[in-house]
N, C-alpha and C positions, 0 to 999 in steps of 0.2 A: 961624313960619319962613317963608321965602317958597319956591314951588314950580316950577318949571318945566316946562311941558310941549312935549313934542317932537310936530309936528305934522307928517307925512309926505306928502306927494302923489306916487302913484303915478300914469304911464303906463300904461296898458292898450291897448297896442300891440299886440293879437291879435283875430283872429279865434275869434268862439265858437257854438258848435253847441251845440242841445240833442234829441237823443232818444229817442224813445219805442221801447223794445223789449222784448221778455220773455225775451228768449234771454241765457245767458252769456256774460259779458263774452270768453270765450276765442272762443266762436262769433261774436260780431260781430265779434271781431277781425281772424278767419280771412275773413270773408267783405269785410269791408273790404280786406285787403289785396289780393285775389281779383278784387273790382269795381276798386279806382283802382291797380291792381298797383304797389301798394306794401308793404313788411315791416315792421309792427306788430310789435313784440317785446314780452314782457313784461316790467317791468322791478320794481322793488323798491318795493313799495308808500308812498305818501307818506301821512307823517304827521304832523297837525296839532294841536298841545298847545294848548289852552285855559283859561283859568282856570276854578278848580273841578275840576280833575283828570279836564276831559273831552277826552277823545282822539279826533278822526278817522282813520278809516284808510281811502284811498282806491285803487282798483284803477287800478292807470295803463299802460299799453300805449304806445310811444312811435316811432316812426321821426322818424331825424336825417339830415340833408344838411346840406353844407357852410353855409350862409344861413339855413335854415327847419329846423323842430321842428312835429311835428305829433303830438298825443298824442289818448289815446281814454282817458277818466277816466269811473268807476263813479260815479252820483249818491250813491249810499247807503253810508256805511260798511261794509265789513267785521266791525270790531266795533263793536257800535251796543248795548251794557249800559249801562245807565245814563243814555244819553246822552236831552235833552228834543225835541234836531234831530239826529237822525243822517245829515244829508244834508250836502254840499261846499256846494249852494247851496241853502239853506233855503228860501227862497221858491218857487224853480222843484221840487218835492217830485215832480211829479206828471210828470217827466222821469227817463227812467234812464239815460245816459248825457250824457256833453259830448265834443265835438270842439273841440281848443285848440291852432290853428297860430298860430305867431310867426314870426319871422325877416325880414329882412332883403327874402326872396323869396319870396312864398307858392307854397307847391305844385300849389294847383287858387285856380281863379276861384270866387268864391261859387254862382255858378248852375252851374258843372259839378262842383262838388259835389254839388248840391240833387239834380241828373239823378241822379248816379250813384248818392246811398243812396237815391233814390226805385226804384232799380233793383233793391235788394234787399229779398225776399217778409220777411225776417224784421224789417225797419224797418218799424213802422207810422204816425209822423211825426218830421219835420224842423224844422227852426226855428230863424234864425240872432238871437242873441241881443246886446242893445245891453247892453255890459258897466257901463258909468258908470250904468246905470239900476238897477243890480243893488244893496240893500245889503248883501251878504256880498261883494262883490266884492274885499275882501281875502284872503278863503278863495284866490282863483285864483293868486296872487301865490308862484310854487315855485323 
């Protein structure tokens, strides 16, 4: 029997930043709200189901405007039992959080976002990530 394989190419048209910070997600969200003058709100956790009954549950904070979305995502799954790789982006496991900015109008320029996040004492490091170079970039499609 002949099989047909569906191949889908997604456009990763969003900005993606990695953050190292040892604080809890709600404290980081509060600090980002304060420094960027936005209102990140806790949303329902993102659930990603994989083959072999693996499930990632990712903490998700979001701030939405009419034409843009700003997300704060935790890299480590809340439920990490029996998971060999309990990370949203396993190749970036040294990072604790990610910022995912998408939309027709970006809320912040990259340089401005870096400067504002560096002001936070609870943030040890921030880096812009090239999404197309990630092996697990499909995990970032919600």
